[in-house]
N, C-alpha and C positions, 0 to 999 in steps of 0.2 A: 729609311723605308720600313725596316722591321719595327722601329719604335712607333711609327704612325699606325702600322697594322695592330700592334699591341694596344695602343691607345684606342683605336677604333673598336677593336674587339671588346675592350673593357667598357667602353661607352654603350655598346650594343647590349652587353651583359647587364650593365647597371640599369639601363632603360627597361629591359625585359623584367628584371627583378622588381623595379618600381611598379610596373604595370601589374605584375603578379600580386604584389603586396597591396596595391590599391584595390584590386579586385577582391582580395580576401578582406580588406578593411571595409569595403562596401557591403560585403556579405555579413560581416560581423555587425556593422552599424545597422543593417536591416534587421538582423536577429535581435539586437539590443533594443531597437525601436519597437519591434513587435513584442519582444520579451517573453514569448510563449514557447514552451516545450511542445514538440510534436512527438509522435510515436517513435520515429527514428532517432531524434535527439535525446529522448528519454532513455533509449537503449544505450546510447553512447555514455550518458551520464552514469547509468547503473554500472556499466563496464568499467568506467573510470573510478568508480567507488569500490571496485574489486569483486563485483558480482558477475555471475554467468547467467544472464536473464534468459528464460525459456519463453518463447512467444506462444500464446494460446489465445483462444477466442471464447467469449461468452456466447450463450445460445442466440443472442440477438446479432452476433457477428462482430461486436466491438472487440478489438484486439487488446490484450494486456500482457504483462510480463510477470512470470513467477520468479521470485528470488528466494533464496534460502539464507537465513541468518543463523549461524551457530550460536549456541548459548547453553545454559543448563538444559533448556528445552529447545530443540530445533524448531525454528519458526519459518513457515513458508508464507510469503506475502504476495498479493496481487498488486501490481503497480500499473496505473494506466492514466491516460489523458481522457477526460470525458468526451462524449460525442460532440459536444458544443466547442470543445477545446478550451473552455474557461476554467476547468478544475483539474487538478492532479489528485488522483485518488490512491490511497494506500490502504489495503484491507487484509486482515488476518482472520480467517474463519477457524473457529474452535470446534470441539467435538459436538456432535448432535445428540440430543436426548433421545432415549428410547421412548416408544409410545406410552409406556406406563410410568414415565418419570416426569417430575415437575421440579422446578428450581425451588430450593428451600428459601424461605423468607430471609434468613440471615445471609445467604449467599447474595441475593439480590441487593440487600442493603449495603453489603461490603463492596459490591461492584459499583454501586452509585458513589460510595465514598472514594473509590479509586478514580472514578471519573473526575471528582473534584481535585484530586492531587495532580492529575496529568496536565501537561502543558499543550501537547500537540495531538494526542490521540484520545479516543473515548470508546467505551464499550457500547454496543447496541445489541438488539435481539432480532433475529430473523424468524418470524413465526412459521413460515412455510417449511423451512428446513429444521426448525426447533434447535437453533444453535446461537451461541454468542459470537459476536464479531467485534474485532478491534478496528476502528475506522480513523482515518485522518484525511482531511481534504484541505488542499492548499490552493489558493487563488493562483492560477497559472499565469503569473506575470513576474518575470525576473527571478524565477526560482534558481538558486545556486546549489551546487553539490552539498554544501554545508547545511542547507535547509533540509534537504532530503535525508542527509546523514542524521540530523537531530531527530527526525521522525522515526527513522529505523532504529536508532539507539534506544529511544524511549519505548517503542513498541517491544523491542527485545527484552529490555529490563522488566517491563510490565508483564510480558508473557511469562518470564521466569518467576516473577514474584507472585503471580496470581493463579498459578496452576491449580491450586486448591479450590478456586472459584469456578473456573470454566471447564474443568475436568470432573465429570460426575463421579469417577472412581476415587477421587481425592476428597470428596465431601466428608466432613467429620461425622455428620449424622445423615444417614441415607433417608430421604423422605419416604413416607408411606406411599405405597403404590395407589394409584387412583382406584377408588372403589367402584366395583361393578354396580350398575343400577339394580336396585332391589326389585325382585319379582313381585308383581301384583297378584294377590289371591283373588279368585273369581268372586265377584259380588262385593268385595270390600272397596271402600273409598280410600284411595291412597293418601288423602289429606288428613 
């Protein structure tokens, strides 16, 4: 009698476990079939990579996560899934220029050369905020933690290696300040 009860309990436990695993398998299969990260699953991936993502929102309401990567220069990145769900974005915004500053020609050429060397990230310029940005965009299909880790590692190395380009205080030669427009004398043709 006790033996039957033990066997029956074991069968019930085994069937319950199988149902639970089957449900998890169906969920994993659906996720694998879809293969897209969503905001919540991105957070889990970032946490599993060792980050403590802080949720924030852009002015248009799209949510993103701030993560910090230590290095010679601490890097803060925005990581988010696009509104369409098709792209995973990784952005690092650097220092903004002052109104009277311009990027020296040599700095811009060196930034373009760095773009050529990079595999996953590239520099861009944001005219409204007058700053450089490091960008990466991944097609949101089957992204694995190792894929995101490669992007973060390259961005961190590039941030450390190129501080002399995106930080105006590190420029070897400070560019001349933008000239004020010349005053016209009354009656003279400025041409």
